[in-house]
LOMARNU-519691 format. One record per residue: residue in one letter; residue number from 1; x, y, z of N, C-alpha, C, CB in turn. Coordinates in nm, 2 decimals. Glycine has a CB too. Example, Ala and Ser with C-alpha at 12.3 -4.5 7.8 and 13.67 -1.06 7.14 Angstrom:
{"A",1,{1.32,-0.57,0.78},{1.23,-0.45,0.78},{1.32,-0.33,0.78},{1.13,-0.45,0.90}}
{"S",2,{1.28,-0.22,0.71},{1.37,-0.11,0.71},{1.29,0.00,0.79},{1.41,-0.06,0.57}}
***
This chain:
{"M",1,{-0.45,6.74,-3.58},{-0.45,6.63,-3.48},{-0.51,6.69,-3.35},{-0.31,6.58,-3.46}}
{"R",2,{-0.47,6.82,-3.32},{-0.52,6.88,-3.19},{-0.67,6.90,-3.20},{-0.46,7.01,-3.17}}
{"E",3,{-0.73,6.91,-3.32},{-0.88,6.91,-3.33},{-0.94,6.78,-3.30},{-0.92,6.96,-3.47}}
{"R",4,{-0.87,6.67,-3.33},{-0.92,6.53,-3.31},{-0.90,6.49,-3.17},{-0.85,6.44,-3.41}}
{"V",5,{-0.79,6.53,-3.10},{-0.76,6.48,-2.97},{-0.74,6.60,-2.88},{-0.63,6.39,-2.97}}
{"S",6,{-0.84,6.63,-2.80},{-0.85,6.75,-2.72},{-0.74,6.76,-2.61},{-0.98,6.77,-2.66}}
{"C",7,{-0.68,6.65,-2.57},{-0.58,6.65,-2.46},{-0.44,6.70,-2.51},{-0.57,6.52,-2.40}}
{"L",8,{-0.43,6.74,-2.63},{-0.30,6.78,-2.69},{-0.28,6.93,-2.69},{-0.28,6.72,-2.82}}
{"G",9,{-0.17,6.97,-2.64},{-0.13,7.11,-2.65},{0.00,7.13,-2.72},{-0.13,7.18,-2.51}}
{"L",10,{0.00,7.22,-2.81},{0.12,7.25,-2.89},{0.20,7.36,-2.83},{0.09,7.28,-3.04}}
{"T",11,{0.33,7.34,-2.82},{0.42,7.45,-2.78},{0.46,7.54,-2.90},{0.55,7.40,-2.71}}
{"V",12,{0.50,7.66,-2.87},{0.55,7.75,-2.98},{0.70,7.75,-2.96},{0.49,7.89,-2.96}}
{"S",13,{0.77,7.71,-3.07},{0.91,7.70,-3.07},{0.97,7.84,-3.09},{0.96,7.61,-3.18}}
{"A",14,{1.10,7.85,-3.04},{1.18,7.97,-3.06},{1.27,7.95,-3.18},{1.26,8.00,-2.93}}
{"T",15,{1.31,8.05,-3.25},{1.40,8.04,-3.36},{1.47,8.17,-3.38},{1.33,8.00,-3.49}}
{"T",16,{1.59,8.16,-3.44},{1.67,8.28,-3.48},{1.65,8.32,-3.62},{1.82,8.26,-3.45}}
{"R",17,{1.57,8.25,-3.70},{1.55,8.29,-3.84},{1.44,8.40,-3.84},{1.50,8.16,-3.92}}
{"E",18,{1.44,8.47,-3.96},{1.35,8.58,-3.98},{1.21,8.52,-4.01},{1.40,8.67,-4.10}}
{"P",19,{1.10,8.59,-3.97},{0.97,8.54,-4.00},{0.94,8.54,-4.15},{0.86,8.64,-3.93}}
{"R",20,{0.87,8.44,-4.19},{0.82,8.43,-4.33},{0.69,8.51,-4.34},{0.80,8.28,-4.37}}
{"P",21,{0.65,8.55,-4.46},{0.52,8.62,-4.47},{0.41,8.55,-4.41},{0.49,8.65,-4.62}}
{"G",22,{0.33,8.62,-4.33},{0.21,8.56,-4.26},{0.24,8.50,-4.12},{0.16,8.45,-4.34}}
{"E",23,{0.37,8.49,-4.08},{0.40,8.43,-3.95},{0.40,8.54,-3.85},{0.54,8.37,-3.95}}
{"T",24,{0.35,8.51,-3.73},{0.33,8.60,-3.62},{0.42,8.56,-3.50},{0.18,8.61,-3.58}}
{"D",25,{0.49,8.66,-3.44},{0.57,8.63,-3.33},{0.48,8.59,-3.21},{0.66,8.75,-3.29}}
{"G",26,{0.53,8.48,-3.14},{0.45,8.43,-3.03},{0.34,8.33,-3.07},{0.39,8.54,-2.95}}
{"V",27,{0.31,8.32,-3.20},{0.21,8.23,-3.25},{0.27,8.13,-3.34},{0.10,8.31,-3.32}}
{"S",28,{0.34,8.17,-3.44},{0.41,8.08,-3.53},{0.54,8.03,-3.47},{0.44,8.15,-3.67}}
{"Y",29,{0.61,8.12,-3.42},{0.74,8.10,-3.34},{0.76,8.21,-3.25},{0.86,8.08,-3.44}}
{"H",30,{0.85,8.20,-3.16},{0.91,8.31,-3.08},{1.03,8.35,-3.16},{0.94,8.27,-2.93}}
{"F",31,{1.03,8.46,-3.23},{1.14,8.50,-3.31},{1.24,8.58,-3.22},{1.09,8.58,-3.43}}
{"M",32,{1.36,8.53,-3.23},{1.46,8.59,-3.14},{1.59,8.63,-3.22},{1.50,8.50,-3.02}}
{"N",33,{1.66,8.73,-3.18},{1.79,8.75,-3.24},{1.89,8.66,-3.17},{1.83,8.90,-3.23}}
{"D",34,{2.01,8.66,-3.22},{2.11,8.57,-3.17},{2.14,8.60,-3.02},{2.24,8.57,-3.25}}
{"E",35,{2.15,8.73,-2.99},{2.18,8.77,-2.85},{2.07,8.72,-2.75},{2.19,8.92,-2.84}}
{"E",36,{1.95,8.74,-2.79},{1.84,8.69,-2.70},{1.84,8.54,-2.68},{1.70,8.74,-2.75}}
{"F",37,{1.86,8.47,-2.79},{1.87,8.32,-2.79},{1.99,8.28,-2.70},{1.89,8.26,-2.93}}
{"D",38,{2.10,8.34,-2.71},{2.22,8.31,-2.63},{2.19,8.34,-2.48},{2.34,8.40,-2.67}}
{"R",39,{2.12,8.45,-2.45},{2.09,8.49,-2.31},{2.00,8.38,-2.25},{2.03,8.63,-2.31}}
{"R",40,{1.90,8.34,-2.32},{1.80,8.24,-2.27},{1.87,8.11,-2.26},{1.68,8.24,-2.36}}
{"L",41,{1.95,8.08,-2.35},{2.03,7.95,-2.34},{2.12,7.94,-2.22},{2.11,7.93,-2.47}}
{"A",42,{2.19,8.05,-2.20},{2.28,8.06,-2.08},{2.20,8.06,-1.95},{2.36,8.19,-2.09}}
{"A",43,{2.08,8.11,-1.95},{1.99,8.11,-1.83},{1.92,7.97,-1.81},{1.89,8.22,-1.84}}
{"G",44,{1.94,7.88,-1.90},{1.88,7.74,-1.88},{1.73,7.74,-1.92},{1.90,7.70,-1.74}}
{"E",45,{1.69,7.83,-2.00},{1.54,7.84,-2.03},{1.50,7.74,-2.14},{1.51,7.98,-2.08}}
{"F",46,{1.59,7.67,-2.20},{1.55,7.58,-2.31},{1.54,7.44,-2.26},{1.64,7.59,-2.43}}
{"L",47,{1.44,7.36,-2.30},{1.43,7.22,-2.28},{1.53,7.15,-2.38},{1.29,7.17,-2.30}}
{"E",48,{1.53,7.20,-2.50},{1.61,7.15,-2.61},{1.63,7.26,-2.71},{1.55,7.02,-2.68}}
{"W",49,{1.74,7.25,-2.78},{1.77,7.34,-2.89},{1.86,7.27,-2.99},{1.82,7.48,-2.84}}
{"A",50,{1.87,7.32,-3.11},{1.96,7.27,-3.22},{1.97,7.37,-3.33},{1.90,7.13,-3.27}}
{"W",51,{2.09,7.35,-3.40},{2.11,7.42,-3.53},{2.03,7.34,-3.63},{2.26,7.44,-3.56}}
{"V",52,{1.94,7.41,-3.71},{1.87,7.34,-3.81},{1.86,7.44,-3.93},{1.72,7.31,-3.76}}
{"H",53,{1.91,7.39,-4.05},{1.90,7.47,-4.17},{1.96,7.61,-4.15},{1.76,7.48,-4.22}}
{"A",54,{2.08,7.61,-4.08},{2.16,7.74,-4.06},{2.10,7.84,-3.96},{2.18,7.80,-4.19}}
{"H",55,{2.00,7.79,-3.89},{1.94,7.88,-3.78},{1.92,7.79,-3.66},{1.80,7.94,-3.83}}
{"R",56,{1.90,7.86,-3.54},{1.88,7.79,-3.42},{1.73,7.78,-3.39},{1.95,7.85,-3.30}}
{"Y",57,{1.69,7.67,-3.34},{1.55,7.64,-3.30},{1.55,7.58,-3.16},{1.47,7.55,-3.40}}
{"G",58,{1.45,7.61,-3.08},{1.45,7.54,-2.95},{1.31,7.55,-2.89},{1.55,7.61,-2.86}}
{"T",59,{1.29,7.47,-2.78},{1.17,7.47,-2.71},{1.20,7.53,-2.57},{1.11,7.32,-2.69}}
{"L",60,{1.13,7.63,-2.54},{1.14,7.70,-2.41},{1.07,7.61,-2.30},{1.08,7.84,-2.41}}
{"K",61,{1.13,7.60,-2.19},{1.07,7.52,-2.08},{0.94,7.59,-2.04},{1.16,7.52,-1.96}}
{"S",62,{0.93,7.72,-2.05},{0.81,7.79,-2.01},{0.69,7.75,-2.10},{0.83,7.94,-2.02}}
{"E",63,{0.72,7.72,-2.23},{0.61,7.67,-2.32},{0.56,7.54,-2.27},{0.67,7.67,-2.46}}
{"V",64,{0.65,7.45,-2.24},{0.61,7.32,-2.19},{0.52,7.33,-2.06},{0.73,7.22,-2.16}}
{"E",65,{0.57,7.42,-1.97},{0.50,7.44,-1.84},{0.36,7.50,-1.87},{0.58,7.53,-1.75}}
{"R",66,{0.35,7.59,-1.97},{0.22,7.65,-2.00},{0.12,7.55,-2.05},{0.24,7.76,-2.11}}
{"V",67,{0.16,7.46,-2.13},{0.07,7.36,-2.18},{0.03,7.26,-2.07},{0.14,7.28,-2.30}}
{"L",68,{0.13,7.22,-1.99},{0.10,7.12,-1.88},{0.01,7.19,-1.78},{0.23,7.08,-1.82}}
{"A",69,{0.03,7.32,-1.75},{-0.06,7.39,-1.66},{-0.20,7.40,-1.71},{0.00,7.53,-1.63}}
{"G",70,{-0.22,7.39,-1.84},{-0.36,7.39,-1.89},{-0.42,7.25,-1.89},{-0.35,7.44,-2.03}}
{"G",71,{-0.35,7.15,-1.84},{-0.41,7.02,-1.83},{-0.40,6.94,-1.95},{-0.55,7.03,-1.79}}
{"Q",72,{-0.31,6.98,-2.04},{-0.29,6.91,-2.17},{-0.16,6.83,-2.17},{-0.30,7.00,-2.29}}
{"S",73,{-0.15,6.74,-2.26},{-0.02,6.67,-2.29},{0.05,6.76,-2.39},{-0.04,6.52,-2.34}}
{"V",74,{0.18,6.75,-2.38},{0.27,6.84,-2.47},{0.30,6.77,-2.60},{0.40,6.87,-2.39}}
{"V",75,{0.28,6.84,-2.71},{0.33,6.80,-2.84},{0.44,6.90,-2.88},{0.21,6.80,-2.94}}
{"L",76,{0.55,6.84,-2.91},{0.66,6.92,-2.96},{0.68,6.89,-3.11},{0.80,6.89,-2.88}}
{"E",77,{0.67,6.99,-3.19},{0.69,6.98,-3.33},{0.83,7.02,-3.36},{0.58,7.06,-3.41}}
{"I",78,{0.93,6.93,-3.35},{1.07,6.96,-3.35},{1.14,6.87,-3.45},{1.13,6.95,-3.21}}
{"D",79,{1.27,6.91,-3.47},{1.35,6.83,-3.56},{1.41,6.70,-3.49},{1.46,6.91,-3.62}}
{"V",80,{1.48,6.62,-3.56},{1.54,6.50,-3.50},{1.63,6.53,-3.39},{1.61,6.42,-3.61}}
{"Q",81,{1.72,6.62,-3.41},{1.82,6.66,-3.30},{1.74,6.69,-3.17},{1.91,6.77,-3.34}}
{"G",82,{1.64,6.77,-3.19},{1.56,6.82,-3.07},{1.49,6.70,-3.00},{1.46,6.92,-3.11}}
{"G",83,{1.44,6.61,-3.08},{1.37,6.49,-3.03},{1.46,6.41,-2.95},{1.31,6.41,-3.14}}
{"L",84,{1.58,6.38,-3.00},{1.68,6.30,-2.93},{1.73,6.37,-2.80},{1.80,6.27,-3.02}}
{"S",85,{1.74,6.50,-2.81},{1.78,6.58,-2.69},{1.67,6.57,-2.58},{1.80,6.73,-2.72}}
{"V",86,{1.54,6.58,-2.62},{1.44,6.56,-2.52},{1.44,6.42,-2.46},{1.30,6.59,-2.59}}
{"R",87,{1.47,6.32,-2.54},{1.48,6.19,-2.49},{1.58,6.18,-2.38},{1.51,6.09,-2.60}}
{"S",88,{1.70,6.25,-2.40},{1.80,6.24,-2.30},{1.76,6.31,-2.16},{1.93,6.30,-2.35}}
{"V",89,{1.67,6.41,-2.17},{1.63,6.48,-2.05},{1.50,6.42,-1.99},{1.60,6.63,-2.09}}
{"M",90,{1.42,6.37,-2.08},{1.29,6.31,-2.04},{1.27,6.17,-2.10},{1.17,6.40,-2.08}}
{"P",91,{1.33,6.07,-2.04},{1.33,5.93,-2.10},{1.19,5.88,-2.12},{1.40,5.84,-2.02}}
{"E",92,{1.09,5.93,-2.05},{0.95,5.89,-2.06},{0.88,5.95,-2.19},{0.87,5.93,-1.94}}
{"A",93,{0.94,6.04,-2.26},{0.88,6.10,-2.37},{0.86,6.00,-2.48},{0.97,6.22,-2.43}}
{"V",94,{0.75,6.01,-2.55},{0.73,5.92,-2.67},{0.76,6.00,-2.79},{0.57,5.88,-2.67}}
{"L",95,{0.86,5.94,-2.87},{0.91,6.01,-2.99},{0.84,5.95,-3.11},{1.06,6.00,-3.00}}
{"V",96,{0.78,6.03,-3.19},{0.71,5.99,-3.31},{0.79,6.05,-3.43},{0.56,6.02,-3.31}}
{"F",97,{0.84,5.97,-3.52},{0.91,6.02,-3.64},{0.81,6.02,-3.75},{1.04,5.93,-3.67}}
{"V",98,{0.78,6.14,-3.80},{0.69,6.15,-3.92},{0.78,6.17,-4.04},{0.58,6.26,-3.91}}
{"E",99,{0.77,6.08,-4.14},{0.86,6.08,-4.25},{0.79,6.09,-4.38},{0.95,5.96,-4.25}}
{"P",100,{0.85,6.14,-4.49},{0.79,6.14,-4.62},{0.80,6.00,-4.68},{0.86,6.25,-4.71}}
{"P",101,{0.72,5.97,-4.78},{0.73,5.84,-4.84},{0.86,5.82,-4.91},{0.61,5.82,-4.94}}
{"C",102,{0.92,5.93,-4.97},{1.05,5.92,-5.03},{1.11,6.06,-5.05},{1.03,5.85,-5.17}}
{"M",103,{1.23,6.06,-5.08},{1.30,6.19,-5.09},{1.25,6.27,-5.21},{1.45,6.17,-5.11}}
{"D",104,{1.21,6.21,-5.32},{1.15,6.28,-5.43},{1.02,6.35,-5.39},{1.12,6.19,-5.55}}
{"E",105,{0.94,6.29,-5.31},{0.81,6.35,-5.26},{0.84,6.47,-5.17},{0.72,6.25,-5.20}}
{"L",106,{0.94,6.45,-5.08},{0.98,6.56,-4.99},{1.03,6.68,-5.08},{1.10,6.51,-4.90}}
{"E",107,{1.11,6.65,-5.18},{1.15,6.77,-5.26},{1.03,6.83,-5.33},{1.25,6.72,-5.37}}
{"R",108,{0.94,6.76,-5.38},{0.82,6.81,-5.44},{0.74,6.90,-5.34},{0.73,6.70,-5.50}}
{"R",109,{0.73,6.85,-5.22},{0.65,6.93,-5.12},{0.73,7.06,-5.08},{0.63,6.84,-4.99}}
{"L",110,{0.86,7.05,-5.06},{0.94,7.17,-5.03},{0.93,7.27,-5.14},{1.08,7.13,-5.01}}
{"R",111,{0.94,7.23,-5.26},{0.93,7.33,-5.37},{0.79,7.38,-5.39},{0.98,7.26,-5.50}}
{"G",112,{0.69,7.30,-5.36},{0.55,7.34,-5.37},{0.51,7.45,-5.27},{0.46,7.22,-5.36}}
{"R",113,{0.58,7.45,-5.15},{0.55,7.55,-5.05},{0.59,7.69,-5.10},{0.63,7.51,-4.92}}
{"G",114,{0.70,7.69,-5.17},{0.75,7.82,-5.22},{0.80,7.91,-5.12},{0.64,7.89,-5.30}}
{"T",115,{0.85,7.86,-5.00},{0.89,7.94,-4.89},{1.05,7.95,-4.88},{0.84,7.89,-4.76}}
{"E",116,{1.12,7.87,-4.96},{1.26,7.86,-4.95},{1.32,7.89,-5.09},{1.31,7.73,-4.90}}
{"D",117,{1.44,7.95,-5.10},{1.51,7.96,-5.23},{1.58,7.83,-5.26},{1.61,8.08,-5.22}}
{"E",118,{1.64,7.82,-5.37},{1.70,7.70,-5.42},{1.81,7.65,-5.32},{1.77,7.72,-5.56}}
{"E",119,{1.89,7.74,-5.27},{1.99,7.70,-5.17},{1.93,7.64,-5.05},{2.08,7.82,-5.13}}
{"Q",120,{1.82,7.70,-5.00},{1.75,7.64,-4.88},{1.69,7.51,-4.91},{1.65,7.74,-4.83}}
{"V",121,{1.63,7.49,-5.03},{1.58,7.36,-5.06},{1.68,7.25,-5.06},{1.51,7.37,-5.20}}
{"R",122,{1.80,7.28,-5.12},{1.91,7.18,-5.12},{1.96,7.15,-4.98},{2.03,7.24,-5.21}}
{"L",123,{1.97,7.25,-4.90},{2.01,7.23,-4.76},{1.91,7.15,-4.69},{2.03,7.37,-4.69}}
{"R",124,{1.78,7.18,-4.70},{1.68,7.10,-4.63},{1.68,6.95,-4.68},{1.54,7.16,-4.65}}
{"L",125,{1.70,6.93,-4.81},{1.71,6.79,-4.86},{1.83,6.72,-4.80},{1.71,6.79,-5.01}}
{"A",126,{1.94,6.78,-4.80},{2.06,6.72,-4.75},{2.04,6.69,-4.60},{2.19,6.81,-4.76}}
{"N",127,{1.98,6.78,-4.52},{1.96,6.76,-4.38},{1.86,6.65,-4.36},{1.91,6.89,-4.31}}
{"A",128,{1.76,6.64,-4.45},{1.66,6.54,-4.43},{1.72,6.40,-4.45},{1.54,6.56,-4.54}}
{"S",129,{1.81,6.38,-4.54},{1.88,6.25,-4.56},{1.95,6.21,-4.43},{1.98,6.26,-4.67}}
{"E",130,{2.01,6.30,-4.36},{2.08,6.27,-4.23},{1.98,6.24,-4.13},{2.17,6.39,-4.19}}
{"E",131,{1.87,6.32,-4.12},{1.77,6.30,-4.02},{1.70,6.16,-4.03},{1.66,6.41,-4.03}}
{"M",132,{1.68,6.12,-4.16},{1.62,5.99,-4.18},{1.70,5.87,-4.12},{1.60,5.97,-4.33}}
{"S",133,{1.83,5.89,-4.11},{1.92,5.79,-4.06},{1.89,5.77,-3.91},{2.06,5.82,-4.08}}
{"H",134,{1.82,5.86,-3.84},{1.79,5.85,-3.70},{1.65,5.80,-3.67},{1.81,5.98,-3.63}}
{"A",135,{1.57,5.77,-3.77},{1.43,5.73,-3.75},{1.42,5.61,-3.66},{1.37,5.70,-3.89}}
{"G",136,{1.51,5.52,-3.67},{1.51,5.40,-3.59},{1.53,5.42,-3.44},{1.61,5.30,-3.63}}
{"E",137,{1.57,5.54,-3.40},{1.59,5.58,-3.26},{1.46,5.63,-3.20},{1.70,5.68,-3.25}}
{"Y",138,{1.36,5.64,-3.28},{1.23,5.69,-3.23},{1.14,5.57,-3.19},{1.16,5.78,-3.34}}
{"D",139,{1.04,5.60,-3.11},{0.95,5.49,-3.07},{0.85,5.45,-3.18},{0.87,5.54,-2.95}}
{"V",140,{0.81,5.54,-3.26},{0.71,5.51,-3.36},{0.75,5.59,-3.49},{0.57,5.56,-3.31}}
{"R",141,{0.73,5.52,-3.60},{0.75,5.59,-3.73},{0.62,5.59,-3.81},{0.86,5.51,-3.81}}
{"I",142,{0.59,5.70,-3.86},{0.47,5.72,-3.94},{0.51,5.78,-4.07},{0.36,5.81,-3.87}}
{"V",143,{0.47,5.71,-4.18},{0.50,5.75,-4.32},{0.38,5.84,-4.36},{0.52,5.63,-4.42}}
{"N",144,{0.41,5.97,-4.39},{0.31,6.06,-4.43},{0.29,6.06,-4.58},{0.35,6.20,-4.38}}
{"D",145,{0.24,5.94,-4.63},{0.21,5.93,-4.77},{0.06,5.96,-4.80},{0.25,5.79,-4.82}}
{"D",146,{-0.02,5.94,-4.70},{-0.16,5.97,-4.71},{-0.20,6.04,-4.58},{-0.25,5.84,-4.73}}
{"L",147,{-0.24,6.17,-4.59},{-0.26,6.25,-4.47},{-0.36,6.18,-4.37},{-0.31,6.39,-4.50}}
{"E",148,{-0.48,6.14,-4.42},{-0.58,6.08,-4.34},{-0.53,5.95,-4.26},{-0.71,6.05,-4.42}}
{"R",149,{-0.46,5.87,-4.34},{-0.41,5.74,-4.28},{-0.30,5.78,-4.17},{-0.35,5.65,-4.39}}
{"A",150,{-0.21,5.87,-4.21},{-0.11,5.91,-4.11},{-0.17,5.97,-3.99},{-0.01,6.02,-4.18}}
{"C",151,{-0.28,6.05,-4.00},{-0.35,6.11,-3.88},{-0.41,6.00,-3.80},{-0.45,6.21,-3.93}}
{"L",152,{-0.47,5.90,-3.86},{-0.53,5.79,-3.79},{-0.42,5.71,-3.71},{-0.60,5.69,-3.89}}
{"E",153,{-0.31,5.69,-3.77},{-0.20,5.62,-3.70},{-0.15,5.70,-3.58},{-0.08,5.59,-3.80}}
{"L",154,{-0.13,5.83,-3.60},{-0.09,5.91,-3.49},{-0.19,5.91,-3.38},{-0.06,6.05,-3.54}}
{"E",155,{-0.32,5.92,-3.42},{-0.43,5.92,-3.32},{-0.43,5.79,-3.24},{-0.56,5.94,-3.39}}
{"A",156,{-0.40,5.68,-3.31},{-0.39,5.55,-3.24},{-0.27,5.55,-3.14},{-0.38,5.44,-3.34}}
{"V",157,{-0.16,5.61,-3.17},{-0.05,5.61,-3.08},{-0.08,5.70,-2.96},{0.08,5.67,-3.16}}
{"I",158,{-0.14,5.81,-2.99},{-0.18,5.90,-2.88},{-0.28,5.83,-2.79},{-0.24,6.03,-2.93}}
{"H",159,{-0.38,5.76,-2.84},{-0.48,5.69,-2.76},{-0.41,5.58,-2.68},{-0.58,5.62,-2.86}}
{"T",160,{-0.31,5.52,-2.73},{-0.24,5.41,-2.66},{-0.17,5.47,-2.53},{-0.13,5.35,-2.75}}
{"Y",161,{-0.11,5.59,-2.55},{-0.04,5.65,-2.44},{-0.12,5.73,-2.35},{0.07,5.73,-2.49}}
{"E",162,{-0.22,5.81,-2.40},{-0.30,5.90,-2.32},{-0.42,5.84,-2.26},{-0.34,6.02,-2.40}}
{"M",163,{-0.49,5.76,-2.33},{-0.62,5.70,-2.29},{-0.60,5.57,-2.22},{-0.71,5.69,-2.40}}
{"D",164,{-0.51,5.49,-2.27},{-0.49,5.35,-2.21},{-0.37,5.34,-2.12},{-0.47,5.26,-2.33}}
{"G",165,{-0.30,5.45,-2.09},{-0.19,5.44,-1.99},{-0.06,5.39,-2.05},{-0.23,5.37,-1.88}}
{"G",166,{-0.05,5.38,-2.18},{0.07,5.33,-2.24},{0.06,5.20,-2.30},{0.18,5.33,-2.14}}
{"P",167,{0.15,5.15,-2.37},{0.14,5.02,-2.44},{0.16,4.91,-2.35},{0.25,5.02,-2.55}}
{"S",168,{0.10,4.80,-2.38},{0.12,4.68,-2.30},{0.24,4.60,-2.35},{-0.01,4.59,-2.31}}
{"Q",169,{0.29,4.64,-2.46},{0.41,4.58,-2.52},{0.49,4.70,-2.58},{0.38,4.47,-2.62}}
{"D",170,{0.61,4.67,-2.63},{0.69,4.77,-2.69},{0.61,4.84,-2.81},{0.82,4.72,-2.74}}
{"V",171,{0.60,4.97,-2.81},{0.52,5.04,-2.91},{0.58,5.01,-3.05},{0.53,5.19,-2.88}}
{"R",172,{0.70,4.97,-3.06},{0.76,4.94,-3.20},{0.69,4.82,-3.25},{0.91,4.92,-3.19}}
{"D",173,{0.64,4.73,-3.17},{0.57,4.61,-3.21},{0.43,4.65,-3.27},{0.56,4.51,-3.10}}
{"Q",174,{0.38,4.76,-3.23},{0.25,4.80,-3.28},{0.25,4.88,-3.41},{0.18,4.88,-3.17}}
{"A",175,{0.36,4.94,-3.44},{0.37,5.03,-3.55},{0.38,4.96,-3.68},{0.49,5.13,-3.54}}
***
């Protein structure tokens, strides 16, 4: 999406989980141990954070400031808890819920990645079921059943907010 819409800048999230093969600190995530995460949390350095799949994830305020200083709009690739936390701090944020077409497809995708063991796959599926119950609290829902169509829908939402100054009616009426 960032290749299609040049005004978007992606933040790098922080996490307490271990890096997966091929992940780079500061690029994939800011990998932190529990002590560093706690220290930064106590110092008020996080815009949002949450426990997700037995690890902590969060968005550093400095990451948001970095993207904004570059003249771009901020895209946060975060879980449902994080999105709702951002909404409480920044009511003007536009929350987009990207969802799988069904739980069977989500399971197929998770297993196809080969990055989680069986216990982690089960945990992610259980968490996804809970997360789906919050989809209605988001401004826009996009079903990711066809990547190109989902990208076009997201591009239209971004255009509505970035290029046209926001919706002329409730965005939920447009989705």
